[in-house]
C-alpha positions in Angstrom: 27.3 10.9 20.7 29.8 9.7 23.4 33.5 10.6 23.3 35.8 8.2 21.4 37.5 5.8 23.8 41.3 5.8 23.9 43.0 3.0 22.0 44.6 0.3 24.2 48.1 1.0 25.2 49.7 -2.4 25.3 48.9 -5.6 27.1 47.3 -5.5 30.5 48.8 -7.3 33.5 45.7 -9.5 33.7 43.4 -10.5 30.9 40.8 -7.8 30.3 37.1 -8.8 29.7 36.1 -10.0 26.3 35.2 -6.9 24.3 32.4 -7.1 21.7 31.3 -4.4 19.3 27.6 -4.9 18.3 26.2 -3.1 15.3 22.5 -3.0 15.6 19.3 -1.1 16.5 19.9 0.2 20.0 16.2 0.7 20.5 15.4 -2.9 19.8 14.4 -4.9 22.9 16.0 -8.0 21.3 19.4 -6.4 21.0 19.1 -4.9 24.5 18.4 -8.3 25.9 21.3 -9.9 24.0 23.7 -7.2 25.3 22.5 -7.6 28.8 22.9 -11.4 28.7 26.5 -10.9 27.5 27.2 -8.3 30.2 26.0 -10.7 32.8 28.7 -13.1 31.5 31.4 -10.5 31.9 31.6 -9.1 28.4 32.4 -5.5 27.7 29.7 -4.5 25.2 29.8 -1.5 22.8 27.0 -0.7 20.3 27.2 1.2 17.0 23.8 2.3 15.9 21.7 4.5 13.7 18.8 4.2 16.2 20.2 5.5 19.5 18.7 4.4 22.8 19.8 3.4 26.3 21.1 -0.2 26.2 21.3 -1.7 29.7 24.6 -3.3 30.3 26.4 -1.6 27.4 29.7 0.1 28.2 28.8 2.7 25.5 26.3 3.3 22.7 27.8 5.2 19.8 25.3 6.9 17.4 26.3 7.3 13.8 24.2 9.1 11.3 20.8 8.6 13.1 18.1 7.9 10.6 16.9 5.2 8.2 17.8 6.4 4.7 19.5 3.8 2.6 22.4 5.9 1.6 23.2 6.6 5.2 24.4 3.0 5.7 27.1 3.5 3.1 28.0 7.1 3.9 28.6 6.0 7.6 31.2 3.4 6.7 34.4 5.5 7.2 33.1 6.5 10.6 32.2 2.9 11.5 35.8 1.9 10.7 37.2 4.7 12.9 35.0 3.7 15.8 35.9 0.0 15.4 39.6 0.9 15.4 39.3 3.0 18.6 37.2 0.5 20.4 39.5 -2.4 19.3 37.0 -5.2 20.0 37.9 -8.8 20.2 34.9 -9.5 17.9 32.3 -7.7 15.9 28.7 -8.9 15.9 26.2 -7.5 13.4 22.5 -7.9 14.1 20.4 -7.8 10.9 22.4 -8.8 7.8 21.3 -6.2 5.2 22.1 -3.0 7.2 23.9 -3.4 10.6 25.5 -6.5 9.2 27.0 -4.4 6.4 28.7 -2.2 9.1 30.1 -5.3 10.8 31.4 -6.8 7.6 33.0 -3.4 6.6 34.4 -2.6 10.1 37.9 -3.7 9.4 37.9 -6.0 12.4 37.7 -9.8 12.8 36.3 -12.2 13.7 32.8 -11.2 12.5 29.5 -12.8 13.6 26.3 -12.0 11.7 22.8 -12.8 13.0 19.9 -12.8 10.5 16.6 -11.6 11.9 14.2 -12.8 9.2 13.2 -10.1 6.7 16.9 -9.3 6.0 17.3 -12.7 4.4 13.7 -13.9 3.6 12.5 -10.6 1.9 15.1 -7.9 1.4 17.5 -9.7 -1.0 14.6 -10.4 -3.3 13.8 -6.8 -3.8 16.6 -6.0 -6.2 19.8 -7.4 -7.7 21.7 -4.8 -5.8 20.3 -5.9 -2.4 21.0 -9.5 -3.3 24.6 -8.6 -4.1 25.1 -6.6 -0.9 23.6 -9.4 1.1 26.0 -11.9 -0.5 29.1 -9.6 0.0 28.2 -9.2 3.7 27.6 -12.9 4.4 30.8 -13.9 2.7 32.8 -11.9 5.2 31.4 -13.6 8.3 33.3 -16.0 10.5 30.1 -17.3 12.0 26.4 -17.0 10.9 23.4 -17.5 13.2 19.7 -17.5 12.7 16.7 -18.5 14.8 15.0 -21.0 12.4 15.9 -23.7 9.9 14.5 -21.8 7.0 16.5 -18.7 7.9 19.7 -20.8 8.0 18.8 -22.4 4.7 18.2 -19.0 3.2 22.0 -18.4 3.5 22.5 -20.9 0.7 23.5 -19.5 -2.7 25.6 -16.6 -1.5 29.0 -18.3 -1.4 29.3 -17.9 2.4 31.7 -20.4 3.9 31.3 -19.6 7.6 29.8 -22.1 10.0 26.1 -21.7 10.7 24.3 -22.1 14.0 20.5 -22.1 14.6 20.4 -20.1 17.8 17.4 -18.4 19.4 16.9 -15.1 21.2 15.3 -17.3 23.8 12.7 -16.7 26.5 13.2 -15.7 30.1 11.1 -18.6 31.4 11.2 -17.3 35.0 9.6 -14.0 34.0 7.3 -15.4 31.3 5.3 -18.1 33.1 1.6 -19.3 33.3 -0.8 -17.6 35.7 -2.0 -19.4 38.8 -4.5 -22.2 38.1 -8.0 -20.8 37.3 -6.8 -17.3 36.7 -8.0 -17.3 33.1 -11.7 -16.8 33.3 -14.4 -18.2 31.0 -16.8 -15.2 30.9 -15.1 -14.1 27.6 -12.8 -15.6 25.1 -9.7 -13.4 25.3 -7.4 -13.1 22.2 -4.0 -11.4 22.2 -1.8 -10.1 19.4 1.8 -9.1 20.4 2.9 -8.1 16.9 3.7 -4.7 15.6 1.1 -2.7 13.7 3.1 -2.8 10.5 2.1 -4.3 7.1 4.0 -7.6 7.4 2.2 -8.6 10.6 -1.4 -8.5 9.1 -3.3 -7.1 12.0 -6.0 -6.3 9.5 -6.5 -10.1 9.0 -6.9 -10.6 12.7 -9.6 -7.9 12.8 -11.4 -9.4 9.8 -11.3 -12.9 11.4 -12.7 -11.5 14.6 -15.6 -9.9 12.7 -16.3 -13.3 11.0 -16.1 -15.0 14.4 -18.7 -12.7 15.8 -21.0 -13.2 12.9 -20.8 -17.0 13.4 -21.5 -16.6 17.2 -19.6 -18.2 20.0 -22.0 -18.1 22.9 -19.8 -15.8 24.9 -18.1 -12.4 24.2 -14.9 -12.5 22.2 -12.3 -9.8 23.0 -9.0 -8.9 21.3 -6.1 -7.0 22.9 -3.6 -5.5 20.4 -0.2 -4.8 21.8 2.8 -3.6 19.8 2.0 -0.3 18.2 3.1 0.9 14.8 2.5 3.1 11.8 -0.8 1.5 10.8 -2.7 2.5 13.9 -5.0 5.0 12.2 -5.9 2.6 9.5 -6.5 -0.3 11.9 -8.7 1.8 14.2 -10.7 2.8 11.2 -11.0 -0.8 10.1 -12.1 -1.9 13.5 -14.8 0.9 13.4 -15.9 -0.2 10.0 -16.2 -3.8 11.1 -18.2 -2.8 14.2 -15.5 -4.1 16.6 -15.3 -1.0 18.8 -16.5 -2.9 21.9 -14.4 -6.0 21.1 -11.0 -4.6 20.4 -8.6 -2.8 22.7 -5.6 -1.0 21.2 -3.2 -1.4 24.1 0.0 -0.4 22.3 3.6 -1.0 23.4 4.2 -2.6 26.8 7.2 -3.5 28.8 7.9 -7.1 29.9 5.6 -6.9 32.9 2.8 -5.5 30.9 3.1 -8.1 28.2 3.2 -10.9 30.8 0.1 -9.5 32.5 -1.8 -9.7 29.2 -0.5 -13.1 28.3 -1.5 -14.5 31.7 -5.0 -13.1 31.2 -5.8 -14.2 27.6 -6.6 -17.7 26.2 -5.0 -17.6 22.7 -2.1 -15.7 21.2 -2.6 -14.8 17.5 0.4 -14.2 15.2 -0.2 -14.2 11.4 2.6 -12.4 9.6 3.3 -13.0 5.9 7.0 -13.7 6.6 8.7 -14.5 9.8 11.6 -16.4 11.5 11.1 -17.8 15.0 9.1 -15.2 16.8 10.1 -14.3 20.3 6.6 -13.2 21.1 5.3 -16.6 20.0 7.7 -18.3 22.3 6.9 -16.0 25.2 3.2 -16.7 24.6 4.0 -20.4 24.7 6.0 -19.9 27.9 3.0 -18.3 29.5 0.8 -21.3 28.7 -1.2 -19.9 25.8 -2.5 -21.8 22.8 -1.5 -20.4 19.5 -3.2 -19.4 16.2 -0.4 -18.6 13.8 0.6 -18.4 10.1 1.6 -21.7 8.5 5.2 -20.7 8.0 8.3 -23.0 8.1 9.5 -21.3 11.3 6.2 -21.8 13.1 6.0 -25.4 12.1 9.1 -26.0 14.2 7.1 -25.0 17.3 3.3 -25.4 16.8 1.1 -28.3 15.8 -2.5 -29.2 16.6 -1.5 -30.2 20.1 -0.5 -26.6 20.8 -2.8 -24.5 18.6 -3.6 -24.1 14.9 -1.7 -23.0 11.8 -3.5 -21.2 9.1 -2.5 -19.8 5.6 -1.0 -16.3 5.9 -3.5 -13.6 4.9 -6.5 -15.9 5.1 -9.0 -14.3 7.5 -11.7 -16.9 7.0 -9.2 -19.7 7.8 -8.1 -17.8 10.9 -11.7 -17.3 12.0 -12.3 -21.1 11.6 -9.2 -21.8 13.7 -10.3 -19.4 16.5 -13.8 -20.8 16.5 -12.4 -24.3 16.9 -10.1 -23.2 19.8 -12.9 -21.3 21.6 -15.2 -24.4 21.4 -12.6 -26.6 23.2 -13.3 -27.6 26.8 -11.3 -25.5 29.2 -9.2 -28.5 30.2 -8.2 -29.2 26.6 -7.2 -25.6 25.9 -5.2 -25.6 29.2 -3.4 -28.8 28.1 -2.3 -27.1 24.9 -0.8 -24.3 26.9 1.0 -26.7 29.2 2.5 -28.5 26.3 3.6 -25.3 24.8 5.4 -24.3 28.0 7.1 -27.6 28.1 8.4 -27.1 24.6 9.9 -23.7 25.5 11.5 -25.1 28.7 13.1 -27.9 26.7 14.2 -26.0 23.6 13.9 -22.2 23.9 15.1 -21.0 27.4 17.2 -17.9 26.9 19.9 -18.9 29.3 20.5 -22.1 27.3 20.9 -20.2 24.0 22.9 -17.3 25.4 25.3 -19.8 27.1 25.8 -21.4 23.7 26.4 -18.0 22.1 28.9 -17.0 24.7 30.8 -20.3 24.2 30.9 -19.6 20.5 32.4 -16.1 21.2 35.1 -17.7 23.3 35.8 -20.2 20.6 36.1 -17.6 17.9 38.4 -15.4 19.9 40.6 -18.3 21.1 39.8 -17.8 24.7 39.1 -20.4 27.4 36.2 -19.9 29.6 38.4 -18.9 32.5 40.0 -16.2 30.5 36.9 -14.3 29.6 36.5 -12.1 32.6 
């Protein structure tokens, strides 16, 4: 744990940088990217976390009660308030309403921004009356609420929150995630890609079952699946692949950095994402940016991005429907599948570029703290 910073000693001669305290999972690439984007805009960023890791661009990462036990979030609150008082941020931003958001809401500092990630509003509050009450208490203390899909914003209804809401995306680095050179995707095999974690919600088992059904039907060429992501279900998924006879068709790649993910996205033909519950998926948008067609769960968030001109939507958990969708996509002429990918990239360029959304977020920070753009740095 880093040493406590000294409290400010009066006003500086010139305006200091905007100082933001983030409460979030430091080991999350999404939080790391957000902090980096704000640092590039001149913000001094501090992170309070139970999952310590290096966060590029952060002035400091402060670890409090590392772990994941539920009681720890509440036992840490006095220490959270001490850190917030010492850091003296201009604004506190909680990433994930039902845990890190609680820390932000109870930090004793204002204004407060809360960003919902998906499960924290779509699943967790439904588990018990206690979690519903905690979620409501947290949301009602925010000065601004953000989420990355319409259904996530609408899920904030019914908690008595009065803060403005903004649909704001994590966004895609469209210069890093881009299509390959023309003709780089070969036709010898039909290459499928999954970028989702190997955890229960993301239903990698359904993808494996669909692949087995697809092979039974026959496609006229080999079908291969690359599984990126990694997670706790790896042993069970490897056993399922063995049981289904998919040893030669599935590659368990695991976690990759941005360069590794881009290389796989530029190699494959279709990105598959079939979770049971999801907000707008960054990996879906990155796949679209790389010119891939999509096969995805028919969820409200996905309907904002995907239609038959860019891929196929299937009922969550339905392996046979997914196999049918993949069979249809592999049977398309190469030019038609390529047109789907080009359309998907155009959508991302128009609506999901990271710079566009991080510029919006920065402007909201300035508005909340009463700063003009010229006073921020």
